[in-house]
DRENTORKOL-3810 file (N, C-alpha, C; in nm, 4 decimals):
REM DRENTORKOL-3810
@n.u->-1.0369; n.v->0.1123; n.w->0.8767; ca.u->-1.1226; ca.v->0.0846; ca.w->0.7638; c.u->-1.2212; c.v->-0.0232; c.w->0.8057
@n.u->-1.3503; n.v->-0.0085; n.w->0.7741; ca.u->-1.4510; ca.v->-0.1081; ca.w->0.8088; c.u->-1.4650; c.v->-0.2108; c.w->0.6990
@n.u->-1.4969; n.v->-0.3331; n.w->0.7395; ca.u->-1.5170; ca.v->-0.4363; ca.w->0.6392; c.u->-1.6490; c.v->-0.4132; c.w->0.5655
@n.u->-1.6724; n.v->-0.4855; n.w->0.4560; ca.u->-1.7906; ca.v->-0.4643; ca.w->0.3721; c.u->-1.9211; c.v->-0.4845; c.w->0.4478
@n.u->-1.9221; n.v->-0.5753; n.w->0.5427; ca.u->-2.0450; ca.v->-0.6027; ca.w->0.6173; c.u->-2.0676; c.v->-0.5003; c.w->0.7276
@n.u->-1.9698; n.v->-0.4134; n.w->0.7545; ca.u->-1.9831; ca.v->-0.3126; ca.w->0.8588; c.u->-1.9689; c.v->-0.3704; c.w->0.9978
@n.u->-1.9088; n.v->-0.4905; n.w->1.0070; ca.u->-1.8982; ca.v->-0.5581; ca.w->1.1358; c.u->-1.7838; c.v->-0.5077; c.w->1.2228
@n.u->-1.6857; n.v->-0.4446; n.w->1.1652; ca.u->-1.5720; ca.v->-0.4006; ca.w->1.2452; c.u->-1.4619; c.v->-0.3442; c.w->1.1598
@n.u->-1.3496; n.v->-0.3235; n.w->1.2233; ca.u->-1.2359; ca.v->-0.2636; ca.w->1.1551; c.u->-1.1581; c.v->-0.3660; c.w->1.0741
@n.u->-1.0978; n.v->-0.3185; n.w->0.9669; ca.u->-1.0051; ca.v->-0.3972; ca.w->0.8870; c.u->-0.8723; c.v->-0.3218; c.w->0.8885
@n.u->-0.7658; n.v->-0.3893; n.w->0.9285; ca.u->-0.6338; ca.v->-0.3288; ca.w->0.9359; c.u->-0.5554; c.v->-0.3669; c.w->0.8113
@n.u->-0.4776; n.v->-0.2734; n.w->0.7604; ca.u->-0.3990; ca.v->-0.2949; ca.w->0.6402; c.u->-0.2528; c.v->-0.2677; c.w->0.6697
@n.u->-0.1641; n.v->-0.3439; n.w->0.6050; ca.u->-0.0216; ca.v->-0.3136; ca.w->0.6167; c.u->0.0501; c.v->-0.3612; c.w->0.4922
@n.u->0.1646; n.v->-0.3005; n.w->0.4697; ca.u->0.2529; ca.v->-0.3413; ca.w->0.3608; c.u->0.3921; c.v->-0.3595; c.w->0.4197
@n.u->0.4576; n.v->-0.4663; n.w->0.3812; ca.u->0.5947; ca.v->-0.4931; ca.w->0.4233; c.u->0.6827; c.v->-0.4892; c.w->0.2991
@n.u->0.7883; n.v->-0.4087; n.w->0.3060; ca.u->0.8775; ca.v->-0.3909; ca.w->0.1917; c.u->1.0130; c.v->-0.4488; c.w->0.2270
@n.u->1.0621; n.v->-0.5350; n.w->0.1398; ca.u->1.1961; ca.v->-0.5910; ca.w->0.1572; c.u->1.2590; c.v->-0.6024; c.w->0.0197
@n.u->1.3788; n.v->-0.5451; n.w->0.0072; ca.u->1.4493; ca.v->-0.5418; ca.w->-0.1207; c.u->1.3597; c.v->-0.4759; c.w->-0.2247
@n.u->1.3217; n.v->-0.5468; n.w->-0.3318; ca.u->1.2395; ca.v->-0.4833; ca.w->-0.4353; c.u->1.0969; c.v->-0.5390; c.w->-0.4372
@n.u->1.0543; n.v->-0.5987; n.w->-0.3255; ca.u->0.9205; ca.v->-0.6582; ca.w->-0.3201; c.u->0.8372; c.v->-0.5944; c.w->-0.2089
@n.u->0.7137; n.v->-0.5634; n.w->-0.2414; ca.u->0.6168; ca.v->-0.5142; ca.w->-0.1433; c.u->0.5093; c.v->-0.6216; c.w->-0.1283
@n.u->0.4803; n.v->-0.6572; n.w->-0.0047; ca.u->0.3760; ca.v->-0.7566; ca.w->0.0239; c.u->0.2687; c.v->-0.6904; c.w->0.1090
@n.u->0.1432; n.v->-0.7110; n.w->0.0701; ca.u->0.0305; ca.v->-0.6470; ca.w->0.1361; c.u->-0.0454; c.v->-0.7481; c.w->0.2211
@n.u->-0.1002; n.v->-0.6995; n.w->0.3347; ca.u->-0.1704; ca.v->-0.7852; ca.w->0.4298; c.u->-0.2925; c.v->-0.7125; c.w->0.4862
@n.u->-0.3874; n.v->-0.7919; n.w->0.5373; ca.u->-0.5006; ca.v->-0.7366; ca.w->0.6112; c.u->-0.5220; c.v->-0.8193; c.w->0.7366
@n.u->-0.5872; n.v->-0.7590; n.w->0.8351; ca.u->-0.6166; ca.v->-0.8255; ca.w->0.9608; c.u->-0.7481; c.v->-0.7718; c.w->1.0155
@n.u->-0.8195; n.v->-0.8545; n.w->1.0887; ca.u->-0.9427; ca.v->-0.8120; ca.w->1.1552; c.u->-0.9201; c.v->-0.7840; c.w->1.3028
@n.u->-0.8018; n.v->-0.8268; n.w->1.3543; ca.u->-0.7749; ca.v->-0.8078; ca.w->1.4970; c.u->-0.6368; c.v->-0.7475; c.w->1.5253
@n.u->-0.5623; n.v->-0.7153; n.w->1.4228; ca.u->-0.4276; ca.v->-0.6580; ca.w->1.4329; c.u->-0.3273; c.v->-0.7560; c.w->1.4936
@n.u->-0.3627; n.v->-0.8843; n.w->1.4992; ca.u->-0.2717; ca.v->-0.9876; ca.w->1.5481; c.u->-0.2453; c.v->-1.0924; c.w->1.4410
@n.u->-0.3498; n.v->-1.1394; n.w->1.3756; ca.u->-0.3377; ca.v->-1.2388; ca.w->1.2702; c.u->-0.3486; c.v->-1.1684; c.w->1.1354
@n.u->-0.2429; n.v->-1.1802; n.w->1.0528; ca.u->-0.2366; ca.v->-1.1093; ca.w->0.9254; c.u->-0.2488; c.v->-1.2077; c.w->0.8104
@n.u->-0.3264; n.v->-1.1703; n.w->0.7103; ca.u->-0.3494; ca.v->-1.2532; ca.w->0.5922; c.u->-0.2954; c.v->-1.1814; c.w->0.4687
@n.u->-0.2215; n.v->-1.2539; n.w->0.3838; ca.u->-0.1670; ca.v->-1.1889; ca.w->0.2643; c.u->-0.2766; c.v->-1.1537; c.w->0.1638
@n.u->-0.2542; n.v->-1.0455; n.w->0.0923; ca.u->-0.3444; ca.v->-1.0033; ca.w->-0.0160; c.u->-0.2646; c.v->-1.0154; c.w->-0.1449
@n.u->-0.2992; n.v->-1.1128; n.w->-0.2264; ca.u->-0.2290; ca.v->-1.1315; ca.w->-0.3530; c.u->-0.0845; c.v->-1.1737; c.w->-0.3345
@n.u->-0.0101; n.v->-1.1647; n.w->-0.4426; ca.u->0.1318; ca.v->-1.1984; ca.w->-0.4425; c.u->0.2125; c.v->-1.0713; c.w->-0.4172
@n.u->0.3423; n.v->-1.0826; n.w->-0.4120; ca.u->0.4252; ca.v->-0.9636; ca.w->-0.3917; c.u->0.4184; c.v->-0.8734; c.w->-0.5151
@n.u->0.4446; n.v->-0.7471; n.w->-0.4928; ca.u->0.4492; ca.v->-0.6483; ca.w->-0.6009; c.u->0.5939; c.v->-0.6020; c.w->-0.6139
@n.u->0.6512; n.v->-0.6177; n.w->-0.7320; ca.u->0.7876; ca.v->-0.5745; ca.w->-0.7567; c.u->0.7836; c.v->-0.4260; c.w->-0.7879
@n.u->0.8453; n.v->-0.3456; n.w->-0.7013; ca.u->0.8312; ca.v->-0.2009; ca.w->-0.7131; c.u->0.9591; c.v->-0.1302; c.w->-0.7569
@n.u->1.0624; n.v->-0.2018; n.w->-0.7933; ca.u->1.1887; ca.v->-0.1358; ca.w->-0.8281; c.u->1.1757; c.v->-0.0461; c.w->-0.9509
@n.u->1.0798; n.v->-0.0715; n.w->-1.0374; ca.u->1.0621; ca.v->0.0120; ca.w->-1.1566; c.u->1.0062; c.v->0.1492; c.w->-1.1220
@n.u->0.9676; n.v->0.1713; n.w->-0.9987; ca.u->0.9207; ca.v->0.3020; ca.w->-0.9552; c.u->1.0345; c.v->0.3905; c.w->-0.9070
@n.u->1.1520; n.v->0.3349; n.w->-0.8996; ca.u->1.2645; ca.v->0.4114; ca.w->-0.8454; c.u->1.3379; c.v->0.4877; c.w->-0.9554
@n.u->1.4132; n.v->0.5887; n.w->-0.9136; ca.u->1.4949; ca.v->0.6657; ca.w->-1.0071; c.u->1.6024; c.v->0.5791; c.w->-1.0722
@n.u->1.6524; n.v->0.4803; n.w->-0.9975; ca.u->1.7599; ca.v->0.3974; ca.w->-1.0498; c.u->1.7165; c.v->0.3185; c.w->-1.1731
@n.u->1.5907; n.v->0.2785; n.w->-1.1800; ca.u->1.5403; ca.v->0.2048; ca.w->-1.2960; c.u->1.5572; c.v->0.2881; c.w->-1.4225
@n.u->1.5285; n.v->0.4164; n.w->-1.4155; ca.u->1.5395; ca.v->0.5024; ca.w->-1.5333; c.u->1.6843; c.v->0.5439; c.w->-1.5594
@n.u->1.7628; n.v->0.5652; n.w->-1.4538; ca.u->1.9029; ca.v->0.6031; ca.w->-1.4728; c.u->1.9799; c.v->0.4940; c.w->-1.5467
@n.u->1.9467; n.v->0.3676; n.w->-1.5189; ca.u->2.0128; ca.v->0.2566; ca.w->-1.5878; c.u->1.9840; c.v->0.2593; c.w->-1.7376
@n.u->1.8778; n.v->0.3250; n.w->-1.7778; ca.u->1.8379; ca.v->0.3327; ca.w->-1.9186; c.u->1.8671; c.v->0.4695; c.w->-1.9794
@n.u->1.9499; n.v->0.5480; n.w->-1.9092; ca.u->1.9884; ca.v->0.6832; ca.w->-1.9530; c.u->1.8676; c.v->0.7728; c.w->-1.9771
@n.u->1.7683; n.v->0.7606; n.w->-1.8908; ca.u->1.6501; ca.v->0.8470; ca.w->-1.8973; c.u->1.6522; c.v->0.9352; c.w->-1.7731
@n.u->1.6476; n.v->1.0653; n.w->-1.7908; ca.u->1.6487; ca.v->1.1579; ca.w->-1.6780; c.u->1.5062; c.v->1.1946; c.w->-1.6399
@n.u->1.4608; n.v->1.1466; n.w->-1.5282; ca.u->1.3315; ca.v->1.1877; ca.w->-1.4740; c.u->1.3240; c.v->1.1452; c.w->-1.3282
@n.u->1.2427; n.v->1.2162; n.w->-1.2547; ca.u->1.2222; ca.v->1.1819; ca.w->-1.1141; c.u->1.0901; c.v->1.1074; c.w->-1.1016
@n.u->1.0973; n.v->0.9868; n.w->-1.0553; ca.u->0.9749; ca.v->0.9108; ca.w->-1.0308; c.u->0.9467; c.v->0.9085; c.w->-0.8822
@n.u->1.0474; n.v->0.8769; n.w->-0.8048; ca.u->1.0319; ca.v->0.8714; ca.w->-0.6605; c.u->0.9414; c.v->0.7572; c.w->-0.6168
@n.u->0.9702; n.v->0.7033; n.w->-0.5049; ca.u->0.8855; ca.v->0.6013; ca.w->-0.4444; c.u->0.8489; c.v->0.6531; c.w->-0.3060
@n.u->0.7206; n.v->0.6659; n.w->-0.2799; ca.u->0.6727; ca.v->0.7249; ca.w->-0.1560; c.u->0.5832; c.v->0.6261; c.w->-0.0818
@n.u->0.5737; n.v->0.6440; n.w->0.0476; ca.u->0.4847; ca.v->0.5645; ca.w->0.1313; c.u->0.3726; c.v->0.6555; c.w->0.1779
@n.u->0.2498; n.v->0.6099; n.w->0.1675; ca.u->0.1376; ca.v->0.6921; ca.w->0.2121; c.u->0.0060; c.v->0.6178; c.w->0.2001
@n.u->-0.1009; n.v->0.6868; n.w->0.2334; ca.u->-0.2359; ca.v->0.6305; ca.w->0.2244; c.u->-0.3125; c.v->0.7048; c.w->0.1161
@n.u->-0.3926; n.v->0.6308; n.w->0.0418; ca.u->-0.4695; ca.v->0.6924; ca.w->-0.0658; c.u->-0.5939; c.v->0.6085; c.w->-0.0899
@n.u->-0.6999; n.v->0.6748; n.w->-0.1290; ca.u->-0.8241; ca.v->0.6042; ca.w->-0.1604; c.u->-0.8900; c.v->0.6735; c.w->-0.2792
@n.u->-0.9280; n.v->0.5964; n.w->-0.3803; ca.u->-0.9995; ca.v->0.6509; ca.w->-0.4956; c.u->-1.1346; c.v->0.5824; c.w->-0.5085
@n.u->-1.2360; n.v->0.6603; n.w->-0.5397; ca.u->-1.3689; ca.v->0.6061; ca.w->-0.5680; c.u->-1.3862; c.v->0.6063; c.w->-0.7195
@n.u->-1.3639; n.v->0.4921; n.w->-0.7809; ca.u->-1.3759; ca.v->0.4816; ca.w->-0.9258; c.u->-1.5206; c.v->0.4593; c.w->-0.9693
@n.u->-1.6130; n.v->0.4507; n.w->-0.8739; ca.u->-1.7539; ca.v->0.4296; ca.w->-0.9095; c.u->-1.8234; c.v->0.5603; c.w->-0.9437
@n.u->-1.7681; n.v->0.6723; n.w->-0.8984; ca.u->-1.8320; ca.v->0.8014; ca.w->-0.9201; c.u->-1.9434; c.v->0.8294; c.w->-0.8207
@n.u->-1.9578; n.v->0.7440; n.w->-0.7188; ca.u->-2.0650; ca.v->0.7591; ca.w->-0.6205; c.u->-2.0224; c.v->0.8377; c.w->-0.4973
@n.u->-1.9043; n.v->0.8973; n.w->-0.5018; ca.u->-1.8513; ca.v->0.9765; ca.w->-0.3909; c.u->-1.8399; c.v->0.8974; c.w->-0.2604
@n.u->-1.8028; n.v->0.7724; n.w->-0.2721; ca.u->-1.7801; ca.v->0.6866; ca.w->-0.1556; c.u->-1.6425; c.v->0.7222; c.w->-0.0998
@n.u->-1.6298; n.v->0.7305; n.w->0.0290; ca.u->-1.5052; ca.v->0.7725; ca.w->0.0912; c.u->-1.4550; c.v->0.6663; c.w->0.1886
@n.u->-1.3334; n.v->0.6831; n.w->0.2330; ca.u->-1.2735; ca.v->0.5961; ca.w->0.3341; c.u->-1.2198; c.v->0.6841; c.w->0.4455
@n.u->-1.2396; n.v->0.6403; n.w->0.5676; ca.u->-1.1842; ca.v->0.7078; ca.w->0.6851; c.u->-1.0689; c.v->0.6244; c.w->0.7370
@n.u->-0.9561; n.v->0.6882; n.w->0.7611; ca.u->-0.8408; ca.v->0.6211; ca.w->0.8197; c.u->-0.8200; c.v->0.6793; c.w->0.9585
@n.u->-0.8159; n.v->0.5919; n.w->1.0582; ca.u->-0.7962; ca.v->0.6365; ca.w->1.1963; c.u->-0.6525; c.v->0.6776; c.w->1.2248
@n.u->-0.5581; n.v->0.6075; n.w->1.1634; ca.u->-0.4182; ca.v->0.6422; ca.w->1.1843; c.u->-0.3337; c.v->0.5800; c.w->1.0742
@n.u->-0.2140; n.v->0.6327; n.w->1.0604; ca.u->-0.1161; ca.v->0.5812; ca.w->0.9653; c.u->0.0164; c.v->0.5760; c.w->1.0391
@n.u->0.0801; n.v->0.4629; n.w->1.0372; ca.u->0.2075; ca.v->0.4444; ca.w->1.1068; c.u->0.3124; c.v->0.3961; c.w->1.0076
@n.u->0.4224; n.v->0.4664; n.w->0.9999; ca.u->0.5346; ca.v->0.4265; ca.w->0.9144; c.u->0.6491; c.v->0.3871; c.w->1.0036
@n.u->0.7036; n.v->0.2691; n.w->0.9804; ca.u->0.8143; ca.v->0.2203; ca.w->1.0622; c.u->0.9207; c.v->0.1619; c.w->0.9718
@n.u->1.0417; n.v->0.2097; n.w->0.9847; ca.u->1.1556; ca.v->0.1538; ca.w->0.9096; c.u->1.2343; c.v->0.0641; c.w->1.0029
@n.u->1.2219; n.v->-0.0631; n.w->0.9824; ca.u->1.2907; ca.v->-0.1591; ca.w->1.0713; c.u->1.4072; c.v->-0.2229; c.w->1.0018
END
């Protein structure tokens, strides 16, 4: 992903531990900077609804997605996507 100024690539990653997802960006793939606070994602799981006796599949998935909410048909190119379970 290119930065807004078009100067180079911007790398993105998310680290998930327990029920928290933390997002980061980097300009060199070595130094990572946090984006916002952690996101608590446990409410996206099936277990959240099962505890409340609600039958539905929500599922939690890992992937890449981009939406253009401006309506200007702006797109994003992703060179690669790497998923690693450590």
